[in-house]
C-alpha positions in Angstrom: 0.0 0.1 0.1 2.9 2.4 0.8 4.2 1.8 -2.7 0.9 2.7 -4.3 0.5 5.7 -2.1 4.0 6.8 -3.0 3.5 6.7 -6.7 0.1 8.6 -6.2 2.2 11.3 -4.5 4.8 11.2 -7.3 2.0 11.8 -9.8 0.8 14.9 -7.8 4.4 16.3 -8.0 4.6 15.6 -11.7 1.3 17.6 -12.4 1.5 20.3 -9.8 5.1 21.4 -10.2 4.9 21.6 -13.8 2.5 24.6 -13.3 4.6 26.3 -10.8 7.1 27.7 -13.3 4.3 29.7 -14.8 2.9 30.7 -11.3 6.3 32.0 -10.3 6.7 34.1 -13.4 3.2 35.6 -12.7 4.1 36.2 -9.2 7.3 38.3 -9.6 5.5 40.4 -12.2 4.9 42.8 -9.3 6.5 41.3 -6.4 10.2 40.9 -5.3 11.4 37.5 -6.0 13.0 36.4 -2.7 10.2 38.3 -0.7 7.5 36.5 -2.6 9.2 33.1 -2.4 10.1 33.4 1.4 6.4 34.6 2.2 5.1 31.7 0.2 7.0 29.0 2.1 6.6 30.5 5.6 2.8 31.0 5.0 2.5 27.4 3.8 4.7 25.8 6.6 2.9 27.8 9.4 -0.4 26.6 8.0 0.6 23.2 8.1 2.1 23.4 11.7 -1.1 25.0 12.8 -3.2 21.9 11.5 -0.8 19.5 13.2 -1.3 21.3 16.4 -5.1 21.2 16.0 -5.0 17.5 15.2 -2.5 17.1 18.4 0.1 15.5 16.0 3.6 15.3 17.5 6.0 17.8 16.2 9.7 17.0 15.6 11.9 16.7 18.7 14.3 19.6 19.4 17.1 17.2 18.5 15.9 16.8 14.7 15.8 20.7 14.3 19.4 21.3 13.2 18.7 18.7 10.3 15.6 20.3 9.4 17.3 23.9 9.1 19.9 22.2 6.8 17.3 20.6 4.7 15.1 23.7 4.6 18.1 25.8 3.3 19.2 23.2 0.7 15.6 22.2 -0.6 13.7 25.5 -0.3 16.2 28.5 0.0 18.5 27.1 -2.8 16.3 24.5 -4.5 13.6 26.9 -5.0 14.9 30.3 -4.3 17.5 30.1 -7.0 14.6 29.1 -9.4 12.7 32.2 -8.7 15.7 34.5 -9.1 16.4 32.8 -12.3 13.1 33.5 -13.9 13.7 37.0 -13.8 15.8 36.5 -16.9 14.9 33.3 -18.2 11.6 32.2 -19.6 9.6 30.1 -17.4 9.6 27.0 -19.9 13.3 27.2 -20.6 13.8 27.5 -16.8 12.1 24.1 -16.4 14.4 22.6 -19.1 17.5 23.8 -17.2 16.2 22.6 -13.9 15.4 19.3 -15.6 19.1 18.7 -15.1 18.4 17.8 -11.7 18.5 14.2 -12.1 22.2 14.6 -13.2 23.1 16.2 -10.0 21.0 13.6 -8.1 22.8 10.7 -9.5 26.0 12.3 -9.0 25.5 13.2 -5.4 24.1 9.9 -4.6 27.2 8.3 -6.3 29.6 10.5 -4.1 27.5 9.7 -1.1 27.9 6.0 -1.7 24.0 5.5 -2.0 23.9 4.3 -5.5 25.9 1.8 -7.9 28.8 3.3 -10.0 27.9 5.0 -13.1 27.5 2.6 -16.0 28.7 3.4 -19.6 25.2 4.1 -20.5 24.8 6.8 -17.7 28.0 8.3 -18.8 26.6 8.7 -22.2 23.6 10.1 -20.9 25.6 13.0 -19.2 27.3 13.8 -22.6 23.8 13.7 -24.3 22.3 15.9 -21.7 25.1 18.4 -21.8 24.8 18.6 -25.6 21.1 19.5 -25.3 21.9 22.2 -22.9 24.5 23.7 -25.3 21.7 23.6 -28.0 19.5 25.6 -25.8 21.7 28.0 -24.4 24.3 28.9 -27.2 22.2 31.5 -29.0 21.3 33.2 -25.7 24.9 33.3 -24.7 26.0 34.9 -27.8 23.0 37.4 -27.8 23.5 38.2 -23.9 27.3 39.2 -23.9 26.4 42.6 -22.8 23.7 42.1 -20.0 24.5 38.6 -18.9 21.1 38.3 -17.5 20.8 34.7 -19.1 24.1 33.4 -18.0 23.1 34.5 -14.3 19.8 32.7 -14.8 21.6 29.7 -16.1 23.9 29.8 -12.9 21.0 30.0 -10.7 19.2 27.1 -12.2 22.2 24.9 -11.7 22.6 26.2 -7.9 19.0 25.2 -7.5 19.8 21.7 -8.9 22.7 21.2 -6.8 20.9 22.3 -3.6 17.9 20.1 -4.4 20.0 17.2 -5.1 21.9 17.6 -1.9 18.9 18.3 0.1 17.0 15.2 -1.3 20.0 12.8 -0.4 20.4 14.4 3.1 16.7 13.9 3.7 16.8 10.3 2.5 19.7 9.5 4.8 18.4 11.1 7.8 15.1 9.4 7.3 16.7 5.9 7.8 17.9 7.1 11.2 15.0 9.3 12.3 12.0 7.1 12.0 10.3 8.7 14.8 9.7 11.8 12.8 6.1 12.3 11.7 5.8 12.1 7.7 4.4 15.6 7.4 5.8 17.7 10.2 9.3 17.5 9.0 8.4 19.1 5.6 6.4 21.7 7.3 9.4 22.8 9.5 11.6 22.6 6.4 9.2 25.1 4.5 9.2 27.6 7.5 13.1 27.4 7.9 13.8 27.7 4.2 11.4 30.5 3.8 13.1 32.4 6.7 16.4 32.1 5.0 14.6 33.6 1.8 13.2 36.5 3.9 16.5 37.1 5.3 18.1 37.3 2.0 15.3 39.7 0.8 16.1 41.9 3.6 19.9 41.7 3.0 19.6 42.9 -0.6 17.0 45.5 0.1 13.8 44.2 -1.6 10.7 46.3 -0.9 7.0 46.1 -2.0 6.3 48.5 -4.9 2.7 49.1 -5.6 0.6 48.4 -7.5 0.6 44.7 -7.0 -1.4 42.9 -9.6 -4.2 40.6 -8.9 -2.7 37.8 -10.8 0.5 38.1 -8.8 -1.3 37.7 -5.6 -3.4 34.8 -7.1 -0.3 33.1 -8.2 1.3 33.4 -4.6 -1.7 31.8 -3.2 -1.6 29.0 -5.7 2.1 28.5 -5.1 1.5 28.3 -1.3 -1.3 25.9 -1.3 -0.7 23.7 -4.2 3.2 24.0 -4.9 4.1 24.1 -1.3 1.5 22.5 1.2 0.3 19.8 -1.3 3.2 18.9 -3.8 6.2 19.5 -1.4 4.6 17.3 1.2 3.8 14.6 -1.4 7.4 14.9 -2.8 8.9 14.2 0.7 6.4 11.2 1.0 7.6 9.8 -2.3 11.1 10.5 -1.5 10.9 8.2 1.5 9.4 5.3 -0.2 10.7 5.2 -3.7 14.3 5.4 -5.3 15.7 8.8 -5.7 16.2 8.0 -9.4 12.6 7.2 -9.8 11.3 10.2 -7.9 13.6 12.4 -10.0 11.4 11.4 -13.1 8.9 14.1 -12.1 11.0 16.5 -14.3 9.8 15.0 -17.4 6.3 16.0 -17.0 7.2 19.2 -15.4 9.3 20.4 -18.4 6.4 19.4 -20.8 3.6 21.3 -18.9 5.9 24.2 -18.1 6.9 24.8 -21.6 3.4 24.3 -22.8 1.9 26.9 -20.3 4.8 29.3 -20.9 4.1 29.6 -24.7 0.3 29.4 -24.5 -0.3 31.8 -21.6 2.8 34.2 -21.6 3.6 33.9 -25.3 7.1 32.7 -24.6 8.9 31.8 -27.6 9.3 28.2 -28.7 11.1 27.4 -32.0 12.4 24.2 -33.3 15.8 24.6 -31.7 14.4 24.9 -28.3 12.2 22.0 -28.7 15.2 19.8 -30.1 17.3 20.9 -27.4 14.7 20.1 -24.7 14.2 16.7 -26.4 18.1 16.1 -26.3 18.1 17.0 -22.6 15.4 14.8 -21.8 16.9 12.0 -23.7 20.2 12.5 -21.6 18.1 12.2 -18.5 16.6 8.9 -19.5 19.9 7.4 -20.2 21.7 8.6 -16.8 18.4 7.5 -14.8 17.6 4.2 -16.3 19.1 1.9 -13.7 16.2 1.1 -11.4 15.0 -1.9 -13.0 
């Protein structure tokens, strides 16, 4: 039953997180990026913790708090905050493709941590294929962006996000093996709050301020991100991560990428040409080669 529940959780992650790239883009139209992201996660985590208290659920012991702070920083502050920052200069659909490199990072981190078998020739080939796909995607932007460097900054941010997500996911799995007393949902709630606090601190540090007018669709996007992207999908991701192989869980990027690129083109009118489609296909083919070792 836990496997069935885990796969259902994984399906929720696939569908919901594919829409969050568009929601992030809409949210930062009139809201500062780090302030928006921090508020989203703090509100979501606080609501979940309040629900647990009403249900008299047991909260994580104090001894587990340092671990939750680390996970919140890696998964939320880096894993999500860097994506939000990237979407200031990179279209939402293309951001999803660059974030689709997360399985490469996950496999690499798992290999270094000793939690996965050694890389096979097929996986090494997949790394090369995926890197080629990224070059197809980014080369024209790199040539056109020599002056402003906005795209380069966005590209770097997406890879910081991938690295943070991979490190946080591996760390969470390793801790879960030794911290079975942690309730399933309270740990993600604390991670949301702590990760959001880091983001708000970053916002304060760089001097972000609310600048009216704030559009209605930005507010609606933040509400959607807090409820569905955070409370629902992040909790489901953490559940799936505890019951499925990390290589299996990371397949959510396939669906995320397709949904994000489609919504970016249909709703925001983001460019989608044959080069971008080909590059995205090559990246996903590389991911398939790198990750196909579960069975």
